[in-house]
Structures are given as structure tokens and as C-alpha cells.
C-alpha positions in Angstrom: -65.8 -44.3 -101.4 -68.5 -41.7 -101.2 -69.2 -39.6 -98.1 -72.3 -41.6 -97.8 -70.6 -45.0 -97.6 -67.9 -43.8 -95.2 -70.4 -42.8 -93.0 -72.6 -46.0 -93.2 -69.4 -48.1 -92.8 -68.4 -46.0 -89.5 -71.8 -46.3 -88.3 -71.7 -50.3 -89.0 -68.1 -50.7 -87.2 -69.7 -48.9 -84.1 -72.5 -50.8 -83.6 -70.9 -54.0 -84.4 -68.3 -53.3 -81.5 -65.8 -54.7 -84.1 -63.2 -51.5 -83.2 -64.3 -51.3 -79.7 -67.2 -50.8 -77.1 -67.2 -47.0 -76.8 -68.6 -45.6 -79.9 -72.3 -44.6 -80.1 -73.9 -43.4 -83.5 -74.0 -39.6 -82.0 -70.1 -40.3 -81.7 -69.8 -41.4 -85.2 -71.9 -38.4 -86.5 -69.9 -35.8 -84.5 -66.6 -37.2 -85.9 -68.0 -37.4 -89.2 -68.6 -33.4 -89.1 -65.3 -32.9 -87.8 -63.5 -34.7 -90.3 -65.8 -33.9 -93.3 -67.5 -30.6 -92.8 -70.6 -32.2 -93.4 -73.4 -32.4 -90.9 -76.5 -34.8 -91.5 -78.5 -32.4 -93.4 -75.6 -32.0 -95.9 -74.7 -35.3 -95.9 -78.2 -36.1 -97.4 -77.6 -33.7 -100.3 -73.9 -34.2 -100.5 -73.8 -37.9 -99.8 -72.5 -39.0 -103.2 -69.4 -36.9 -103.3 -66.3 -38.6 -103.1 -64.3 -38.9 -99.8 -60.8 -38.0 -100.1 -58.3 -40.5 -98.5 -56.7 -38.3 -96.0 -60.0 -37.2 -94.5 -61.3 -41.1 -94.5 -58.1 -42.1 -92.9 -58.4 -39.5 -90.0 -62.1 -40.3 -89.6 -61.5 -43.9 -88.8 -58.4 -43.6 -86.8 -60.4 -41.3 -84.7 -63.0 -43.8 -84.6 -61.1 -46.2 -83.2 -59.7 -44.3 -80.7 -63.2 -43.2 -79.4 -64.2 -46.9 -79.5 -61.1 -47.6 -77.4 -62.7 -45.1 -74.9 -60.9 -41.7 -75.3 -63.1 -38.9 -74.9 -65.2 -37.6 -77.9 -64.5 -34.1 -76.8 -60.7 -34.5 -76.6 -60.8 -36.2 -80.3 -62.7 -33.1 -81.4 -60.4 -30.4 -79.8 -63.5 -28.7 -78.4 -66.8 -28.7 -76.7 -69.9 -26.7 -76.5 -70.7 -24.5 -73.3 -73.5 -22.3 -73.0 -73.0 -20.3 -76.4 -69.3 -20.8 -76.6 -67.2 -23.3 -77.9 -64.4 -23.9 -75.5 -60.8 -25.7 -76.6 -60.5 -28.9 -74.5 -57.9 -31.7 -74.9 -56.2 -34.3 -72.6 -55.1 -32.7 -69.0 -58.1 -30.7 -68.6 -61.9 -31.1 -67.4 -64.5 -31.3 -70.3 -67.1 -28.8 -69.6 -70.7 -30.2 -69.0 -74.2 -28.9 -69.1 -74.5 -30.0 -65.2 -72.0 -26.9 -64.4 -74.7 -24.3 -66.1 -76.9 -24.1 -63.1 -73.6 -22.7 -61.2 -73.2 -20.0 -63.6 -76.9 -18.9 -63.7 -77.2 -19.0 -59.8 -74.2 -17.1 -59.3 -75.4 -14.8 -62.2 -78.7 -14.2 -60.3 -77.3 -13.5 -57.4 -74.8 -10.8 -58.8 -77.3 -9.1 -60.9 -77.8 -6.1 -58.3 -73.6 -5.7 -58.0 -72.0 -2.8 -60.3 -68.6 -4.0 -61.7 -68.3 -7.2 -59.8 -65.1 -8.9 -59.4 -65.3 -12.8 -59.2 -62.9 -15.3 -58.4 -63.3 -18.5 -60.3 -61.0 -21.3 -58.5 -60.3 -24.7 -60.2 -61.0 -22.8 -63.5 -60.0 -25.7 -65.6 -61.3 -24.4 -69.2 -62.7 -21.6 -67.5 -66.1 -22.4 -68.7 -67.5 -20.9 -65.2 -65.6 -17.9 -65.1 -66.4 -17.2 -69.1 -70.0 -18.2 -68.6 -70.1 -15.8 -65.6 -68.4 -12.9 -67.6 -70.4 -13.2 -70.6 -73.8 -12.9 -68.7 -72.5 -9.7 -66.3 -70.6 -7.5 -69.2 -69.1 -5.1 -66.6 -67.9 -8.1 -64.6 -64.1 -8.8 -64.2 -63.1 -12.5 -63.4 -59.7 -14.2 -62.3 -59.5 -17.8 -62.9 -57.2 -19.7 -60.8 -56.0 -23.0 -62.3 -52.8 -25.1 -61.2 -52.3 -27.7 -63.6 -49.6 -26.9 -66.5 -51.8 -29.1 -68.9 -55.1 -27.1 -68.3 -53.7 -23.7 -68.4 -52.9 -23.7 -72.0 -56.9 -24.4 -73.0 -57.6 -21.6 -70.1 -55.4 -19.3 -71.7 -56.7 -19.9 -75.1 -60.3 -19.6 -74.3 -59.8 -16.5 -72.4 -58.0 -15.0 -75.3 -61.2 -16.1 -77.7 -64.0 -15.3 -75.0 -62.7 -13.3 -72.1 -62.8 -9.7 -73.8 -60.0 -8.6 -71.8 -62.1 -8.9 -68.6 -61.1 -12.4 -67.5 -57.6 -13.4 -66.7 -55.6 -16.5 -65.5 -53.5 -17.0 -62.5 -51.6 -20.1 -61.7 -52.5 -21.2 -58.1 -53.2 -24.2 -56.3 -56.6 -23.9 -54.3 -55.3 -26.5 -51.5 -52.7 -24.1 -50.6 -54.6 -21.0 -50.5 -54.0 -17.5 -52.1 -51.0 -16.3 -50.4 -48.3 -15.0 -52.7 -50.9 -14.3 -55.6 -51.6 -10.4 -54.7 -55.4 -11.0 -55.3 -58.0 -8.5 -54.4 -61.1 -8.7 -52.3 -63.9 -10.1 -54.8 -67.5 -9.7 -54.7 -68.0 -13.6 -55.3 -66.0 -16.8 -55.0 -67.2 -19.6 -57.5 -65.9 -22.9 -58.1 -66.4 -26.3 -59.6 -63.7 -28.3 -57.6 -62.8 -31.8 -57.7 -65.5 -33.7 -55.5 -65.4 -37.2 -56.4 -64.0 -39.5 -53.3 -60.5 -40.8 -53.9 -62.0 -44.3 -53.4 -64.3 -44.1 -56.2 -62.2 -43.1 -59.0 -61.6 -46.5 -60.0 -65.4 -47.3 -60.4 -66.0 -44.4 -62.9 -66.6 -44.8 -66.6 -63.6 -45.3 -68.8 -64.1 -42.0 -70.6 -64.4 -40.0 -67.3 -60.9 -41.8 -65.9 -59.3 -40.2 -69.1 -59.8 -37.0 -67.7 -57.1 -35.7 -65.2 -57.2 -36.8 -61.7 -56.2 -33.8 -60.4 -59.7 -32.4 -61.6 -61.4 -35.2 -60.1 -60.1 -36.4 -56.9 -61.6 -34.5 -54.0 -59.7 -36.5 -51.1 -61.1 -39.4 -49.2 -64.5 -37.8 -48.4 -64.8 -35.7 -51.7 -64.6 -32.7 -49.4 -61.1 -31.4 -49.6 -61.4 -28.5 -52.0 -64.5 -27.4 -50.0 -62.8 -27.3 -47.0 -59.8 -25.3 -48.6 -62.3 -23.0 -50.1 -63.9 -22.3 -47.0 -60.7 -22.1 -44.5 -58.4 -20.2 -47.1 -60.4 -18.3 -50.1 -63.5 -16.7 -48.6 -61.2 -14.5 -46.5 -60.7 -12.4 -49.8 -64.7 -12.4 -50.3 -66.3 -9.2 -49.4 -69.2 -8.9 -47.1 -72.5 -9.5 -48.7 -70.5 -11.0 -51.5 -71.6 -14.6 -53.1 -70.2 -17.8 -52.5 -71.2 -20.6 -55.0 -70.0 -24.3 -55.6 -70.9 -27.0 -57.6 -71.1 -30.4 -55.8 -71.4 -34.0 -56.1 -74.3 -36.2 -55.3 -75.5 -35.9 -51.8 -72.7 -33.5 -50.7 -75.3 -30.6 -50.3 -75.5 -30.7 -46.5 -72.1 -31.1 -45.7 -71.0 -28.3 -47.9 -73.6 -26.1 -46.7 -72.3 -26.4 -42.9 -68.6 -25.8 -44.0 -70.2 -22.3 -45.6 -72.2 -21.4 -42.5 -69.1 -22.2 -40.6 -67.2 -19.7 -42.9 -70.0 -16.8 -42.3 -72.2 -17.9 -45.0 -75.8 -17.6 -45.0 -78.8 -17.2 -47.3 -77.8 -20.6 -48.3 -79.8 -22.5 -51.0 -79.5 -25.4 -53.3 -80.1 -25.7 -57.1 -80.5 -28.6 -59.3 -79.2 -29.7 -62.7 -81.4 -31.0 -65.4 -81.6 -34.4 -63.9 -83.0 -33.0 -60.7 -79.7 -33.8 -58.9 -78.7 -31.0 -56.6 -75.7 -29.4 -58.3 -74.9 -26.2 -56.6 -74.9 -24.6 -53.2 -74.9 -20.8 -53.1 -75.1 -18.1 -50.3 -73.7 -14.6 -49.2 -71.2 -13.7 -47.0 -72.5 -12.1 -43.7 -72.2 -8.5 -43.2 -71.9 -8.3 -39.9 -70.1 -11.5 -38.2 
């Protein structure tokens, strides 16, 4: 078969639903590029070339997995976030563009800080910590992550993009920083689990493939925000920045938790859909 015939057959299988219900034309194109190294433009020029059998077998195998509900990002092995291509796979939360406002708002608040030290809690792939570090060339970032499945992806991404300024620490955010020998910091930032436990079964099938540890925010979705405000903001210097990503409708509850922990100048920021996605403030200089 030619490259064009392989691509068209993949689209036909996806559109007909004969291999499953969770595969779109976009998925087909991404997997085709991944397997054959040809994007849509190259396919126009080189579509008459013969496809190798190993590449064909890999392509159709991945299509079936995607159609069965496996996340596209896991099948590709990496996913773009800002200007980075982050390693991802089973066991780590997939970086999403919803999180970019968290990075940008944190950077904005830290722009007048000299050589800030930033603590990224529930770091996952390191998307937030790395994003902030790349926008602030004199910053140092400590990424705290518990999952033994997520840590290898985090370390791989830090090795590629961290420039020696971002390091990983294994720690449980719910249990606090005791025993981790962490310094005082200029910012605490986090995209923690924030989905209510009872809502997890109703998530899209692909999202349910992501680690429960990175999704489950407790009965009311606020367990990690309580842990952050009660146990981690003690490491935040006066005037330092506290910034978190939130779920839909959580802004007031999270803002109240931050206020109780001595954070003021609190503002909300939206994602590209217009939903409030970030709560950010500064720790009071005098309590």
C-alpha cells in the first residue's frame, strides 16, 4: 500500500467506527505523522511512496488502541506544552493548555523578583515548573511529586528542559514538607488534583485512563488546597506568590482558604474557554 492509501484507510476505519468510538481525523493524522514521519503537507508530495509493513502494523495497532479509548498523548509518548515537547505516558497527568494561564500569571507576579525560588507542588510532567523557569531565566524551581510512575517522566523532562535550574523531589503534598529539607521560597504554585471523588466515574473514558492520583481532589475537590494552605505556605516568604489551578466553580472556596493562610491581593484568571482557572495572590508582609 502507498502512504496515501494507508492514511485514507485509517481515516475510513476511524470514521466508520469499525475499530472503536474514540478516534477522530485529528487522531489519525497525529498517529500517521508519528509512525511515518510525514505530515499532511508531506503526504501530498510523497503519498505515492510505498509504506513499509512494520510502520503499517504499528500505525493500525495504535489506531485500534486510540479507538478503544487510550489517550492519544500516551500513544505518541510526548505532548506539546508552551514551547516544550514533554514526555508523557501511563501514570502521569497529560499537560493541557488550560494550565498555561497558571504559568503566565505566576511569571507576571514574579517579574520583579531577583532569582526567585519556586515550589511546584503535584508537579507531574513538570509542565508548570518548567514553564515558569523558561520564562524566568534566573529562577530556580523545586518540583514535588509523589507518584513513582510519574517521576520518571518528570526527571526526563527536567533533564531536557530544566537547564540545571529545576530539580525533582519525591514528596506527598497531602502530608506536607516535613523531612524534605526545603528552603523558604518566593512562590508556591500548583496544579493539584481538584475533581470531586464522586465525579470521577462520569469523566470521559480517555480522562479516566489518566492516574487517579492526579485527578482525585477528595470528596469536595478541595483536599489538596487545604493541604497547600495549611502545610506548605509556611515555606512562602512574606510578599511571595501563591498560585493554583482550580476546577469549575472552585474559585471562591479556594480564595477563602488562601485568605485564611494570610494571602491577599487575590485575583482570578480565565482559560481560553472563559472559565476561571487560576487563583493567585501574595502572602501578606505583616500578619
